N, C-alpha and C positions, 0 to 999 in steps of 0.2 A: 540350575539344580541346586536346590539348599537343603540341608539338615540343620541348620542353625537353631531351629524353633526348640525351645526347651522340651515341649510335650516327647519329643522320640528319646531324650536320655532319662527322663524319669519313670518310674512306674510303681503304685503301690499293690501291685497285683500280687499273689502268690502263684505260682506255676505258670510262670510268665511264658516259658516256651512253648506251653498248651494252648495258651489265650493266642500267641502267634501262629501257630500253627493254624489253629481253626480260622483266624482271617485270613491266612494267607491260601486259602481255601473257601472262602466266600464268594459269594454269587454276584457282589458288588464289586466295580473295578476300583472305587476308589479308598474302599476297607482293603484289598489285597496290595494298592501302592502303598498306603499308609505301612502296612503291617511288614513290607521289603522295608522300609526306610527305618523301621523301629529296629528290624533285622542288621541292617547295617549300622545303626547307631550303637546295638550292642556290641557288634564286632568292633568298632571303633574302639570302645573302652576296654576292649578286652575281653569281651564273657563269650562264652564258646557257644555259637551255633551253630554247629556243624552238624546237630542234628535234624536241621530245618531244612538240609539240601534237597531231598524230593521236592518238597512243599516249594519253595524257594524258584527251583528248575520249571515248575508248571507254569509260571509267570512270564518265562523269556520268551513265547511267543503273543509277542502283542506289539499294536503300532505307536506307542506310547514312547518316545524315545527317551526321555527321563527315564521311565519303569524300566526300558530296556539297559540303559547303563547302571542302574543298580544291580540289576541280575546279574550283567558281565561283572562287577566288582566284586559280587560275592563269590563269585566261581572263581574268578581269579584266584582269592584267598583262600578258600576250603578244596581246590582242586585237587591237591596231595594228599588230602586225609579221606576224601572219597573218589578215587581214580576208577572205579569199577562205574560210578553213577554217570561220571561227565561225558561217558561215551554216548546217554541220551542225548543229549545237548548235539549232538554233531548235526543232525537235520537242520535244525534249526541256524547252525552256523553258517553251512552250505548256503541254505534258503538266503539269509541275509549277506553271505558274500556274494551275492547274485541282485541284489536289489537294486534299482535305481538311484535311489539317493546315495551317494556318495560318504556320508557318515555313516551310514549304516554298514556301507561297505568296509570302510574303513575299522569300527567301532568292531566288528565280528572278526576279522584278520587280524588285527592287534591282539585283542582278545585269545583268541587261537592259537596264536605265537606264545601268549603269557602263560597259557596252563600247563607248558611244559610235563604233558600223560602222552609218553611214548604213543598210545591209540590215537592221537588227536594229529601228528606228524603226516601221515599217509593222507589224509584228507586236505592237507593245505597243499598240496602240490598243484591243485586245479585253482583257486582262488590268489594264491600267495606267490608271486614270483621275488622272493626274499626268505630263502631259507635257511641260509648259508649256514648260521649260527647252531640251529636246529640237528641239521644232518649234512653237513658240507658235501659228502658223497652223492647224495640223492639229488643237490643243487645241480652240482655237476650236469648227473647223468641226465635233468631233465633240462637241461640248457639255461639256464634261469640266469647264472652269472655273466653269460654271454649277454643277455637280454638287458641284463642292467648296463654292461659297458656300452651296448648300443646309445643306450637313455642318454648319456655324458653330450651324445651331438644334438639332443632333441633341440625344437627351436623355443621351446616354455622353460625359460630360465628357471620355474620351481621344481620341473621335472629335471634338470640339470642337476642343481642344487642336492635334490634328496638322493637321487643315484649316487654323485660323489660321496653323501654321507653314509649309504649303506656299504659302498666299495672302499671307504676306508676303513668301516669296523670290520669288513672280511679280511684287507690286508691285515690289519691287526689281531685279527684271530689267528690267520696263518701264516705270519710273515715269510717262512721258509717260499713260499709260493711266489708272493708279489704280481697279484693277481690284475691290481691296478697300478699301471706305470705312464708316469704322465710323459708326453712328449711334446715337441714343441706344437704339432698342429693340436694336440690337445689342449695344451695349457694356452693358446690363440682361444680356441670355443672356450673355455672358463673364465679367462677375462673379460670375454664379448659378453659372457651371462651375468658377468659380475654387477653390472649395474642395475640391473632389472628384479636382482632376489630379494627376497628379504632379508632384514639384518642377519639372522642366524644363518640364512643360506649365504651370504657373503664370510660369512666365519670359516663354515665348512669347506666353500672354494678357497679363500686365503690359506687355512690349515694346508690343505690339499696341495696348493701350487709349494708351497715353503717344502716340500718334500722334491720338488722339481730341479735337476741339474743343469744349468743355465750353459750355452757353448762359448759363451764369451760374455766382457764387458758389455759390448753393445746391446745385446738382446735383454741383460739384469738391467741396463739402465733403460730399456723399455717397459720392462714387467714393472718397473718402480715407477716410473710414469702414469702408469696404467691404475698402478696402487696407488697412488699420492692422495689423490680424491676422497678416499675412504676416511684418512686422517681427519676431513670436516665433517665423519658421520656423527649422531647425537649420541649414538651407542659407545661406550667407552670400550667396550668387547671387538669392536668393529674398528673401531680406533687401534689398540693394542695389538690386534691381529695384523694389522696391515704397517705397523711400524716394524714387527720382527721381521718383514722382508729386506727394511733397508740394511744392507750388510756389506755391500760391494767398496773394497778398501779405495778404489778408483774414483768414487764420486761422492763420498759418504759426506767429505766434508761439506759440500755444497747440498747438500739434505738437511744437514743440523739445524739449519735455521728454519727450514721447513715444519721440520717435527717438534720444534719447543711450543709453538703457540697450542696442539693439540693436546701437548701433555699438561700445558697448563691451563686448560680449560676443564678437565678433569678435576681439577682442584676444587671445581665450584660443585660437585657432584654434593650427593649426601654420604655421612661419612660414610659409611658402610663402602659406599664405591671409593673414596677418598683413598681409604686403607688399601685398596685394592691397587689402585693407580699408585701410590707411594711406594710400597713393596716391587711393582714392575721397573716404577722410576729408579728406584735405589740400585737395581740390576743395569739397569741402562748408562746410569751416571757411571758406575764402576768402569764400564766398557767404552763408555764416550762419556768423558766429563764436560766437553764443551760444549755439548748439546744443548745445557741451561745454564752454563758458567757465570750469563749475566742476571740471572732471574731467582737470588736468594730469596728477595724479599716475597717472592710469593710464597715461599715456605714459611715465612712468620707464623706463630701461632696465633689461632685466636681465642679470646676469652671462652668461647663456647666449644671450643673445639674438642671432642672426647679424648682421655687419656691415650687409648690406642694410636689415634691419628697424629697428637702432639709429639708423642715416643718417637715416631717414624718420622715426621719432619724435623725433628733434633738430628737423627742421624744422616738424612741428606744434607741438611744445614751445614754440618761437620765435612761431609765430601766436598760440599762445595766450597769452603772455605778459601780463602788465597789472600795473600795479600794485600790484595787492593780493597776488600771486601771486610775484611777482619775485625776493623774497630767497629763498623756497623753491628756485625753479628756478637760481637763482645758486648755491646750495650743494650740488644736485645735479651742476650742470655742474662745480664744482669735485673733485668727487669721480670725474668722468669723465677729468679732465684728468689724473689718476694711475694711467687703463687703460694697458695694454702694449700696443692695438694704436695704431699711431702713426695713422694716417687718421684714425681716431674723435676722439684726443682732436686733432688740430687741428680737425677739427670742432668742437670740443665749447669750445675756447679763441674760435675763431673766432664763435660762440652768443654767449658773452659779450659781446665786442664789439658784436655784431646787439643786443643788449637795451638796451645803452648809447645806442645810437643810438635805438631803437624807444622806450624811454620818459627822458625829460628827469631825472623828480627819479630814478630809479636810476642815474644816471650815476658819481655821485661811488664808490658800493658796488661798481659793475663794475668802476670802476678800482683799488681795494683788492684785488679778488678777482685782478686781473691782474698785479700788483704780487707779490703772495702768489705764483703762479706764475713769475713770472721770476726769484722768490729763489731756488726750489728748483735752478736753473742746470742745467735740464734743457735739452739745446740746441733740440731741435725744437718744445718747449713756451716757451722763450724768444722764438725767433724769429718764432712765429705771434704771441704777446702782442703786438709790435712790430708789427707788419702791422696788427691789429686797435685797437691805440692811435693808430697814424696815422689812420684812418679818424676815431676818436672826437673827435681833434685838430680836423679838417675840417669835424667836427660842430659842433663846442665849441670855438670858437678863443678862443684866450688865456684858457683858462680852468682848465687842468690842466699849466700848466708847468714846474710843481714838480717832474714827475715826471723833466723829462728828462734831469736828471744820472744819476738810477739807469739810465735806458736807454741811456745815453754808455757807463758800465760795462761793459756787456755786449759791447759794439762788438767783442774777440775773439771771441767766438762766432758771429757770423755767418760763415754759409757759403752760404748760399741768397740767388738775386738777388733775390726780393720782401722778404724779409727786409730785404738790405743795401738797397735803395730807398727801403724805409719810412723807416729809419733817416736814412739821406741827405736825404729830403724832411723831415725833421722840423729837421735840423740846419741846412737852409738855410733855411727858412720862419721858423723863430726863433734866426739867428744872432745879432743885436742882444743876448742872452740870454745867450749861449754863451761865454765867456771865451776859451775855446782852439779855438774852431769852427774857424780856418784848421788846426790841428794834424791835429784828426778829421778835414777834408776830404784833408789830404796823406796820410793814412793809405790811403785809398783810392784816391788819384792813385798810388800807388806801382806798384798791376797795372794802372792803367788801361785798357792793350790788350788785357790778358786777360778782363777782365771781362763776362761779360753787354751785350748790348747795352740791355736795360731800366736797369741799374746806369749803365751809361755814360752814356745820357740823362739818366738823376737828378742824376750827378755834375754835368754841363752846366750845368744847370737852378741847382742847390744852389750853385755856385761862382760863379756869376754873381748870383743873389742875394748872397752874402756879400760880393760887390766893390763891390756896389749898396750897402750898407749900410754895409760897412767901405772904403771904398775906398784909403784909404792904406796899410795894411797888406797889401792883396791886389793890387797891380795885378800883380807877377810871376806869382800863381797862376794867376789867368785869363786872362793872357796864356800861360802854359804850357799849361793843356789844351786852349783852342783851337788851338792852334799843333798839337798833336798831335793832336786831333779831325778836323783840317783834311788834315793830310798823311800821317798814319801810320795811318789807320783806315780800312776795306776797305766798313764797313756806310754805304750812301747817306746813312741817318734820322741818325747820327751827324755827320756830315759836313754836311747840310744846316742842321742845329738849329745846329751852332757856325759856319757860315758869316752863319746870320740875325743869331744872337746879336753874333758881330762886328762886321757892320755898323752893326747898331743902336746898339753901344756906341762906336763910333767916329762915326759920324753926327749921333747926337743921345741924351747921357746921360737925359736929362730924360723924354724919351720911352720911352728904355729900364724907366726906374723905374715910371712909366706901367703899362707892358706888363707887367713882371715882377713888381714889387711890387704889383699891385693887389689890392684886397679881392676875393677870393673868398666868395662864396654860399655857405652851408653847406651840407654836403649831405646829401639825402635820405636815409630808410629804406631798404634794398633792396626791390627789387620780390620779393616774396614768391610770386609767385602767379604765373599766366596771364591773358594779356589780358582784358579783360574780354567779349569779342565770344568769343574762343574758349572762356571757362570757361561760357558759357549753352548753346554746342554739347555741350562735355565733360559737363555735367551731365543732359541729354540721355542722352549714351551711357552714364551710369553703371553700373557692372557689366561693360562688354565693354574691349576691350584699348585702346582711345582713350583710357580713362579712368584705365589704367594707364602709358600711354606719353607721357599729357598731350598730344596731339597730333591731330587731325582723322584720323579711319578711311582716310580717302582719301590719306595721306603716306605709311602704311605698307602697305596694300594696295591694290596697282594693280587700278583696274575697281570694282566694287560694292562697298559698305561691307562686307557677310556673306554668307555662305554658301561651303561648304566648295567646293562647283563653281565658284564665281566667282574662289575666290583658287588653286586647281588652274589654272584658265585663264589666269589672270593669269601667273602663276607659267611657266607651259609657254609663254608670249608673250614674256616678259621674259627667259627663260633660253636659249628655245633658236632665236630667232629676230632678236634686235634686238645691232642694233652696239654695238662696245664705244665707248665716250667716254673720250679721256682725262681722269684725273682732272684738278682745277681745280689750277692752277700753284701756287696758296696752298697745296692740300693738301701736292702733292710736296716742297716747298720745306720744308715741316715735317717730312715725316715725313723727309727726305734730313738734317734736323741731328740726327736721333735716331740713338744707335749703330747700332739694330736698328729698320726699320719696314718695316712692312707697305705695298707700294707698290699691288698691285693685289688682295687681299684683299678689295674692298669692291664694293658695290652702289653703282654710280653713277647707277644710275634712280631710286634711293629718295632722298627730301630728307633723311634721318637719315646722319648718320656713323658710325651702328652697323653694322658688319658683319653680315648675316642667313644668307650663304652664303659658302664660301670659294671655288665656282664661279662664274665667269664665261664669256660664252660671246662669240666673236671673229669680226666680218665685216670683212674690209678692201675699200675701194671702190677702184675705178679706172673709170677714161674712156677713151672711143676719143679717138684723135689727132685726128681731126677734128672732133670734139665739143669737146676743150681748144682749140683753135686756130680761136676763133670770132673772134678779133680777127686782121684781113687783114696783111699785111706793111704796108700804108699806116699803119695803126691803128699795128703795132708801133714801127714809125720815127717815129710822132708822137710819142709816148710819150719814147722815148727825147731825142727834139729839143723834147718840149716845153719847157725852160728857155730854149731858144734865143729865144725870143719873148719871155719876161719878161726877158732881161737887154740890152731894147732901149735901156733907159735907161744901160746902164753907157758907160763909158769907150771909146774906140779900143784904148786899152793892153788894159781888162779883155777887150775881146771877141779882139783878136789871140791873147791868151793861152789862152783856150777854144779857139780856133779850133784852136791848137798840140794843145792835149791831145785835141781830137776827132780831129785826124790819125794819134795816134801810136795811139789805143785802136779806131777803128772800124774792123771787120775786113771788107775784101771779101770777095763770095763766091768770088773765086780762091781767096783764102787759107783760107777754110773747105772749099774741095774739096781742097786740098792736105794740110790735116789729117787730112781723113778719110780719103784713099787712104793717106795715112801710116800712119794707123793698123794700118789692113789689113796694109801689109805690114808691119810689126811685128811683126802676130801671127803673119803665116806663117814672118817668120824666126824668130822665140822657138819656137814649135810644131818645129820643123826642127833645131834647136841640140842636138848629142847630150848627152845628162845627165852624161856623163863628162868633159865639159869646161868649161871655167867661161863663162858665157854673157855674151857683150858686147855682147847685142842689148839696148834700153834697156826691151822689156815683156819681163817673166820667164816669164810666160806657165806659170803653174805647177799641174799636176793636182793635184787635190782627193782623190781616188782616190773622189768621190762619184759613183757612177754610177746611172742610171737616172731616172726623174721619180715624184714623187708625183702621186697620184690624187686625192687629198681624199677616199678612201674609207676608206683606211687608219685602225686601231684601236688604241689603247693609251694607259698612261701611262707616260711620258719624265720624267726630269728634264734641269734646262738648267744648268749653270755659265758665268756671265759674269765674269771679270775684268778691269774696265776701270778701269787706275789702282790707287788706292785703293780704289776701290767694288767691293764683290762682290755679284753676284746670284744668287741661288739661285730657280729655277724648277721646278714640276711643270705640263707640260701635257699635259693629257687628251684625245688627238685623238677627235673622238667621227664622224669617217667626215661620211656626209649629205651631200657635194659641199663638205667643209672646214670643219665644223665646230669648234669646240676652243675649250677653255675651259683657262685659266693662272692661276696662284695664285702670285702670287711675293713674295720679301723681299729688302729691301737691306740689308748688313752692311759695316761699314768697318773697312779694316786699321789698326790702331792703328800712331801712327809707330815706336814701337819696333818693330817687326816688319816696317819697310819696310828693312833692313839689318842683317846678320849672317854668321856664318862657314859656316850650316848653313840650308840651303834649305829642310828638313825642319819647321822651328820654324812658318816659315810656311803651311804646308801643312797642318801639326796644325790651324792657327787657322781654315784652310778648312775642313779636314775637320770641327770641331767647328760650324761656320756652318751644315752641309750637315744634321746629326745636329739642332741646332737647328731646322732649317727644318722635316726631319720628324717631330718632336716638335709642333711646330704644327699641321701638316697632315695628321696621326696617319696618317704611312706605314704600310702594312702592316707585320711583319717577317717574314713567313711569305714573300716574295717577294724577288729580286735585281731592282733598278730598274736599267733600261740608262740611262747619262748620257752626253750630249752637251755638249763644253766649247769655249767661244769665247775666246780670250787676246787681249790686250792687248799681248802682246809678242813680238818675231821668234822662230819656229819653222821650223826646218827638216823637212818633213814627209816619211816615208816610208813612211806608209800610213795607215789613214781610222784606226787608234787607235795609232800610232807618230810620233813626234817628236822634235828634241833641240833645245832651250831653244841660239838662237844668239846674242840678245843680251837683257839686263832693261833696259826701259825706266822713263818714269814716275816716276823717282827710285829705282828699287830698286837695293841690292846685295849681292847673294848670289855672289861671285866663285866657288864650288866647285858653283853649278847650271849652268854654262856646260856645254854638251855631254852633259846630264843628260837622259834620258828621263821629259819631261814628266808623261806619262800612269803610268810606273811610280810614277815620286815620288806620285803622285794616288792609286794602288793601295794603295803602302802606308800610305800617310796613314790612308786610309777602310778597310783592314785594323784596323790597332793601334785604330780607335775603334770598332770594331764593327759596321760599318756595312756593309748589303746593298746595296752600289753599284758597279757597275760603270761605267767608263769605254771606252765603246762606238768614241767618232768625237770628232772635233775638227777644226775649220773656222775662216776667218778669217770680218770683219766681212761681207765684200761675199759670200760663200757662203751665210751664213746669210741674208741680206737675201732673196736669190734665192728659196730651200727656204721661208721663210715667206710668201712671194706666192704660193708653188708650191704650196702647200698647199690655199690656198681657192681659186687660180686656176691649174689644171694646165695651161694656157697658156703660162705664164709661163717665159721661156728668157734672160733677162737680168738679174741682179742690180748696181745700185749704191750703193754709201754716196757721200756728199758731205757734208762736216761740215766738222771742222775739218782733216782729211784724205781723201784720196780714191780709191775704188778701184773696182773692175769686176769681174766673174764671171759666166760665161756658159756654157750648155753647146754642147760639141762632139763631133765621132765620133772614138770611142777609135781608129778605123783611123788617122784624122789627125794622132794621136799619134808615132807614128813608134819611135825609138828607147826611149821609154819603154812602149809596148806589149810590144816585145820582153824588156824587163826585170821584167814584172808581166804576163805573157801568162795564169798561174796563178790570178792574182787578180781579173782584171777581165773580163768578157764582151767577145768582139771585139765584137760584133754591139752593142753599146750606145752611149750617149751621156754623158760625164761632164763635170763642174761643172771649169771651169779658169780657175782667178784671177789675172787679168792685170798685176795690180803695175802700170795705168797712171798709177800718179801721176809714173812717170816717163818720160813719152811724149818721145819727144827733141826736143830744142829746135829743131831744125831745122825742123821742120813748125810753130812756134808762132811765130806775131806777135809777137817781144818787143821791146823798147823799152827807154830807158836806165832808167825806174822798175823796171823788172822785175830789170835788170843792179842797181841798186842793194840791192835787197829779196835777190837773190842774194848778194853783198856780204856784208851784213849779217847772215844767216842763219848756224847752226851747221851744214847741211847744202852748202855751196857748191859749185854746178856738179851737181847732180843734182834730181831732183824739180822741174823746169820746170813741167810743166803743174800739178804742185799750188801751186807758187807764185803761178800766174798765176788759181786760179780757185776756193781754198779759204778756207773762214774763218780759219785760220792767219793769212795773209796778205792778204785784201782790204783790209781796214781796215788795214793798212799801207801799200798801194799808195797809197790815201786819204790818207793822212796824208804821205808822200814828196810828193805834188803838191802839197798846201796847204801846206807849206813851200817848194815850189817858187816858185810863187803868190806866197806874204808875201814872198820874198826879192825877188821882181821888184816888189814895191808894188803888186800887182795885189788883196792884200786889205788892206783897212784897219786892225785891229790888227795889235799887234805883237807879233809871233812871239818875240820876244829878252826878253819881261817874262818876271821869276824867277819870277814864277806861273803862266804859259803854261806846259801840258804837250808840245805839239807838235814839240817839240825832242825828245821821249824816245821812242826806238824802241817801237813797239806800245803807244802811248798812245791810239790812236784805233781804239775795239775795231770789230770787222766789225757787231758788231750795231748800232752807231749808224746803218752805211749804210741798214739797213732804217727807220730813223725817218726821214729825212732824204728818202729817195727818196720815200717815200709822206706827206711831208709837203705841206700845202695853204696856199691863201691865205696867211697871215702867216708863214710859216714858222717856227712856235712850237716846232714839236720841234727845229729846224734848230738855233734859237738856245739853245736849252735845252743841246741836245750842246755847241755850240760854248761859251757862254760858263759854264758851270757842269759840264759833265764835262771840258773841255780847258781850262778857265780860261782865256781866250782877251781876254777884257775884252769892252767893248761893241763889238757888232756891227753893220752895217748891214743892210740890207734885200739890198743886191747881193752883200754877204758871202755871206748865206744862201744866194740862189739861187747865185751859185757854187759853192758848198759841196756843193748838191742837185744839179745839174748834172756834177760830178767823180763822186761816188758814181753816177750814173746811167751815166755811160760806164764805170768800172770794174766796176762789177755787171753791165752790158749785155755786155761782152766776156767774163767769164769763163762766161755762160750761154751765150752761141753758142758759146764754145770747149767748154763741157761738152757741147752741143747735137750737136756735130760729131763729137765721139770717137764719142758713142752710135751716130752716124749711120754711123761706118766700123764699127762691132761689128756692124751690122745688115748693110751692105752685104757685110762678109765671109762670114755666117750666110747671107745667099739666095745667095749665090757657090758655096757647099759645100753648099747643101741643107738646112741645119739648121735647125730649127723653123719655117722659114717658105717655102713654096713659092707663088710668085706665083699660081697657079691653086688654090690651097689656101685652109685657113684661115689665120689670122692667129697673134699671140702677143704677149704681153706683155710690159710692163718695168717691175720694180721699183726703188724708186729711195726711199732712206731720209737722213736725215741731217739739223742744224738748219740747216743753210745751206736745203738746197733746201726744206725746210718752212715755215722763218719769213720765210724772203725773198721777198714776196711776189709779185715781178714774175720771179721766179727761174724759176719752173716754165712760165709761160706761153712767155717766150723760149728756153728750151728745143725747148720744141713746133714754135715758129714754125721754129727753125733745121733740127729735122729734119723738118717739112714742108717747106722749101726744097730740102732735099739732100737726100732720100728720093724715090725714083717716086710718082706719086699711087698707082698700083693698090698699092705696098707701102703706104704710110703707112695708108691708109684701111684696112688691115687691122692697125695695131700701137693698142696699148691700154698706157697709162701708167697705173701705182700708186703711190702715196705709201705706206711703211709704216711700222706703227707697231711698238713691240718687237720689229725685226726681229732682233736677235743672241740675244737669249734664247729666243726663240720659233724661230729658223731653228737654234738648236745642241740642240733637244731634236728637232726633225725631223731634222736630221743624225746623233743616235741611232737614230729608226726607220728611217732609209735607211739605216745600218749594218747592222742586223739584217734589212733586204729584201735589200742584197748578200748578206751573208751566208749567209744561203737559200739564194738562185738558186746562188752558190756550192757550195754543199753539193748542190743538186739536179744538178749539173755533173758 
């Protein structure tokens, strides 16, 4: 059967499904057969042809085996989408299961078993004695399992092998029942059938026998003797299955000579098979190195070996290396170091160093080989050689110091962090033997701030060692590096180590010598294999994926270890129903440091970091407001006031000062009510101001042009582009429907410094187009379709349509004077066209609109989207009929009866509704946007930490705090040196307030603090954080009140709606969310609050931008229909 002819995969017809439907019902058989082939071809390339189910089904009753196979293939693919119609095929299945032709019988039974439709199971009981996986209880009731157990004794070896496969699968499906137990009699029958089975039947029997516990050495030897002929089999899988049975200690050595030839033979297989064999051989050698101890030459690399085979061979050569063959191996490795493959060369040089560490007698010979390689002057060879020589020095201290001058001569050739770090370590460790050690260190210090952290740390330690060994000559040097590291480095690890060294040197130089210059034990050889416990597991699984990955099967197959059905089930469970877990922070940080990093194309459910699929499914969580508010008013107030009791030991002056701060930051319900009603008033005023007039209203109320609601059932693939400062995120979102299921694939790119400013913004757009092109190449985007893209911008744009907007201002350090007033969408289209990209920007939106839509696709009741991070914004749905002048100017663009998302720009809520104080005035005066954005300055991450800093300065000046704020080391006098993230730590701190101590003494450099100091700081953080949260809650309540009043989204008699919130402050500040919810519950009537739910959104901007693109297509379609 073949579908390879191109005519089945191409068509120029319109209404193709209609044409196929006619052909499927043709009176001519060859027309029907060709039509089914076309249907299968469409299905293969991903087109939805499920609508042809009844017509394909009609072709099931045929004598043509090829046509029957095609129809059965179609049924297996679409049975889940048409379960009611599958029952129509039952009669044909039952008839085929009694057909004289065994191929038709097998095809019918296999297809019935693959359909996984409940109604089919009952019809399987007659034709199928293998039902256990679908319905174990029914299989036991019908005595099918016992029938299969009896087949193990069948005279036909094919029957025996298939019975063993079935019973093995049943055992794995229900390990607690252990239905298939092998005894001596059964093992003899299986071994008897072994010689006459097919190769795959032999593997099944060998695997089953592996579970048999022998009665003693004699029986074990007998089984090994009967298995040994399998070592000569042509199929490598049979060979490996046989090898894993040879494990009896009493005669393993006598078997070793018989195991070597078949293993060596596997190395003459194609490269892919070689790789599998090499991975398995590596495990065998870790357990039994004597098996191939004389065969090192067979692992020497050939010129045409693929890189993955060469690298595995290198590992095995190191395992087999001994004092008898080391010279032979070194000669071979030296040749490899002259290859053109840089990675292979590096590994080869590294292998020479491993030989030196492994074999003491060969160390000097290895050193000489490395020196020869260094003399070649090839940069990457020199650098790798220096790295491994550093390890040799650690293994053999003070033994090969004579080569140090040769290493230092190559200092200029070093440009890799690991090589630089290695040479710096050598200089520091042997500083007393290097006359110009200070000059060499000085060369590295010239670019200390630009160096990699690995190099900076080595420089710190080496300089301290140099000072301790030669204190008179190097005092200025050590002071200079410590000063630079503690005051000019952003990396906390560098600063911390510098502080440790500084304090150690200043308090007790002798202790510093004892610590820094202490004798270090020689390093041991590298761990060349897996742990002993894991090794035993993997040796049992020789010949499986586990032995290739060197990981237990359960770490990469969710569920049972083997069986395609189990793999398929687990994949379905984990790709369609599981929630996304955010990548671990260390992975996010590692990726962000790369120029291009794949942020989300990883399977976070799997323990391995290897991506198994670019596709991952996302479900966001939401909780009802009532559930979230389990802490009552009294508990919330107790939380805010918790440190008041702790301050009982404070002085009267301290208590009065804290009472003053409490009076400034605690807000009465009356003031919150004023804010709530003020927000509603500002919303109404903003909507009624004509567009032609300048809006004097503080809330801008900008229409987003996004009308209508996502339902969660839309399907399609969309692109999204987010520009956030110098970070660019490109994302492909596949909307799968089914109530909001979606899959995302995202990459991060970084804009180079030289592209942040210029005369022509097209250069920046070209770079962004290159990023999109790279992304499409990585994810394998089709070249035959135009992708709709939504964009989320990080700078000000005056939007005049869903896909039209003019740049008002560039922020975040970008300077392109000619860009102001340009149509941003037009710029992107020109850039994409110049690169030949099939991408069309159909919509753009700001962060709050994206947050709303990202949540709404999965929770269609979402009506409000809020971003609360360094800044803040809110978007909500309003009736188009409420938009007045906007509607009159866009009457042909937006359906009058629809709802539209409005961007409030509420960061600038009028200060007349806000309970400000003198500290808010200070923040406003020192800001670069004085007089505006009062709400943002009182509630967001950009300013909360600064508010705390100003209060601490005030309290320190009043002598309420014990530390000296005017000390030159203290940072609290410097604006914005108390980061908002410090508040998270202080407020969550308990007992001894150790976290608060670290924030003050280490981060803010206040000097030593008292417990009362820390309690006061914690209290200040609580007061500032609490006020921010309740102000945000009151503002949300104002939006909700407005929407209830106008009947938007929430009718007290009807269903409720969801509020979606994103942003680091809201997500990371643990007390923020419950305080916001408590405020909402206080201000909103109970019958309304009971119907609200709040969801915290992840990946909101980028996913929301893609959904905006989907909404744009939906809106344009509706307008076309009108």
